[in-house]
Legacy VTK file of the C-alpha trace (Angstrom):
# vtk DataFile Version 3.0
C-alpha trace
ASCII
DATASET POLYDATA
POINTS 195 float
-47.049 57.937 58.010
-43.782 56.678 57.134
-42.194 52.960 57.143
-38.443 52.138 58.055
-37.196 49.708 55.671
-34.703 46.830 57.071
-31.458 48.642 57.145
-32.900 51.275 59.298
-31.650 54.396 56.976
-34.405 54.246 54.415
-37.380 55.779 54.876
-40.643 55.321 52.806
-41.980 58.956 53.214
-46.006 58.431 51.882
-46.679 62.254 53.530
-43.859 63.906 51.324
-45.162 62.252 47.714
-48.157 65.135 46.929
-46.030 67.602 47.507
-43.620 66.045 45.237
-46.100 65.039 42.537
-46.741 68.524 41.044
-49.200 68.183 38.251
-50.734 65.076 39.726
-53.713 63.863 40.609
-54.778 63.370 43.746
-55.255 59.661 43.718
-51.553 59.584 41.738
-50.025 62.137 44.277
-51.073 59.276 47.033
-49.646 56.268 45.227
-46.204 58.152 44.779
-43.696 56.810 46.844
-40.418 58.695 48.045
-37.598 56.935 48.920
-35.356 59.560 51.396
-31.837 58.166 52.391
-30.610 59.073 55.479
-33.396 62.089 56.125
-32.089 63.853 59.410
-34.520 66.374 61.054
-33.144 69.422 62.706
-34.953 70.905 65.461
-37.870 72.188 63.644
-38.408 69.216 61.942
-36.946 70.355 58.844
-35.274 67.751 56.842
-31.399 68.627 56.220
-29.236 68.161 53.274
-26.350 66.373 55.304
-25.519 62.652 56.361
-25.376 59.368 54.024
-27.875 56.638 53.900
-27.171 52.919 52.543
-28.325 53.886 48.889
-26.146 56.790 48.885
-23.099 55.061 50.603
-23.060 52.078 48.293
-22.982 54.556 45.158
-20.307 56.774 46.625
-18.560 53.415 46.881
-18.970 52.630 43.321
-17.772 55.967 42.535
-14.689 55.657 44.645
-13.446 53.074 42.889
-14.328 54.628 39.454
-12.979 58.203 40.492
-9.059 57.264 38.935
-10.428 56.104 35.672
-12.779 59.325 35.743
-9.812 61.209 35.929
-7.592 59.887 33.826
-10.627 60.378 31.041
-11.158 63.867 31.786
-7.543 64.367 31.728
-7.251 62.699 28.261
-10.938 64.672 26.913
-8.695 67.976 27.692
-5.714 66.723 25.894
-7.588 65.646 22.975
-10.886 67.480 22.508
-10.528 70.875 24.925
-7.076 71.996 23.872
-7.286 71.929 20.005
-10.831 73.392 20.646
-9.066 76.335 22.876
-6.009 76.633 20.487
-8.229 77.435 17.519
-10.078 80.057 19.591
-7.477 82.169 20.850
-5.807 85.370 19.304
-2.094 84.024 17.394
-0.578 86.109 20.521
-2.183 83.449 22.977
-1.560 80.582 20.458
1.051 78.729 23.023
-1.603 78.709 25.754
-2.046 74.818 26.351
-3.198 72.886 29.134
-0.361 70.761 31.873
-1.734 67.446 31.598
0.670 66.305 34.576
-1.283 69.251 36.377
-4.658 68.614 35.100
-6.547 65.915 36.788
-9.817 65.750 39.125
-7.552 64.112 41.776
-7.922 60.952 44.488
-10.613 62.801 46.485
-14.047 61.324 44.747
-17.591 63.412 44.460
-19.654 62.131 47.026
-23.794 61.777 47.194
-25.421 63.063 50.419
-28.944 61.794 50.046
-31.430 60.279 47.358
-34.792 60.889 46.667
-36.653 59.036 44.513
-40.223 60.093 42.932
-42.998 58.728 40.663
-44.302 62.461 38.661
-46.787 62.542 36.318
-46.465 64.980 33.347
-48.635 66.754 30.601
-47.629 66.270 27.123
-48.796 66.765 23.806
-49.385 63.177 23.691
-51.419 62.986 26.699
-50.329 62.143 30.572
-46.736 60.366 30.715
-45.056 58.899 33.962
-41.789 60.188 35.225
-39.348 58.345 37.156
-37.142 61.099 39.195
-34.258 60.535 40.913
-32.601 63.539 43.435
-29.243 63.280 44.408
-27.656 65.836 46.972
-24.238 65.433 46.117
-20.542 67.524 47.204
-17.270 67.558 46.002
-14.246 68.920 48.024
-12.136 67.828 45.081
-8.458 67.665 45.137
-8.104 68.709 41.551
-5.968 70.574 39.702
-6.239 72.499 36.380
-3.338 74.292 35.118
-2.601 76.219 31.976
0.910 77.703 30.735
1.750 80.078 28.637
5.745 80.490 27.564
6.815 79.627 30.656
4.627 81.028 32.868
1.736 78.998 34.664
-1.716 79.964 36.323
-4.597 77.423 37.022
-6.770 76.207 39.956
-5.947 73.717 42.817
-8.707 72.055 44.484
-12.281 72.945 44.325
-15.534 72.596 46.489
-19.158 71.799 44.714
-22.194 71.148 46.333
-25.959 71.175 44.537
-28.497 69.118 43.942
-28.482 66.600 40.676
-31.507 65.569 39.050
-31.973 62.714 36.715
-34.981 62.158 35.363
-36.290 58.451 33.482
-38.874 60.635 31.175
-42.450 58.730 29.872
-42.207 55.418 31.489
-44.007 52.635 29.986
-43.897 48.519 29.637
-40.946 47.069 27.353
-37.265 47.718 27.617
-35.611 50.034 28.476
-39.044 51.017 30.111
-38.529 54.993 29.374
-38.146 56.862 26.498
-35.704 59.281 27.434
-33.449 60.823 30.023
-32.762 64.394 31.384
-30.244 65.361 33.942
-29.654 68.810 35.571
-28.937 70.578 38.614
-31.876 71.519 40.512
-30.448 75.128 41.692
-27.137 76.950 40.980
-24.678 74.776 42.553
-22.447 76.179 45.673
-19.043 76.739 44.560
-15.916 77.660 46.336
LINES 1 196
195 0 1 2 3 4 5 6 7 8 9 10 11 12 13 14 15 16 17 18 19 20 21 22 23 24 25 26 27 28 29 30 31 32 33 34 35 36 37 38 39 40 41 42 43 44 45 46 47 48 49 50 51 52 53 54 55 56 57 58 59 60 61 62 63 64 65 66 67 68 69 70 71 72 73 74 75 76 77 78 79 80 81 82 83 84 85 86 87 88 89 90 91 92 93 94 95 96 97 98 99 100 101 102 103 104 105 106 107 108 109 110 111 112 113 114 115 116 117 118 119 120 121 122 123 124 125 126 127 128 129 130 131 132 133 134 135 136 137 138 139 140 141 142 143 144 145 146 147 148 149 150 151 152 153 154 155 156 157 158 159 160 161 162 163 164 165 166 167 168 169 170 171 172 173 174 175 176 177 178 179 180 181 182 183 184 185 186 187 188 189 190 191 192 193 194
């Protein structure tokens, strides 16, 4: 049975904890909690991936404030790191191929999180059972980005990109002293949908 938090949009869903606590003992699964932000349900009772709850909304505000800096950093990394690697790997006939740094940015539209799940998960390791904190975040980016390459006056590239997927952040092997975990894993749960 779920309980509703003061924000009205966050739900603690005890019933789904057992399904998400793969490889755990029954008592650990009962103790696990899943924080679901804005879990909307369709007529068949299936949780939908769209909607933005309070936690995802707050994270989106932070990302929105940081996005211009992230875009500037990305442009700089393309210029200083990717460009030299590209030049070194091209045959001599294409050595003039370069990024147009005026048209190489992530745009003004930031990535947005749609839902966030937080769960505790036990993992069998060579040293025994360790506990991990798993954060799953559904995301969408309808980016107004530009990435252009030029060669001898001619240019080509992309303008605009749409990506949807689920990002997973795991804090691995929790313990009782700072930083309270031994490692971090970040990955996409499935191949993202790209337009």
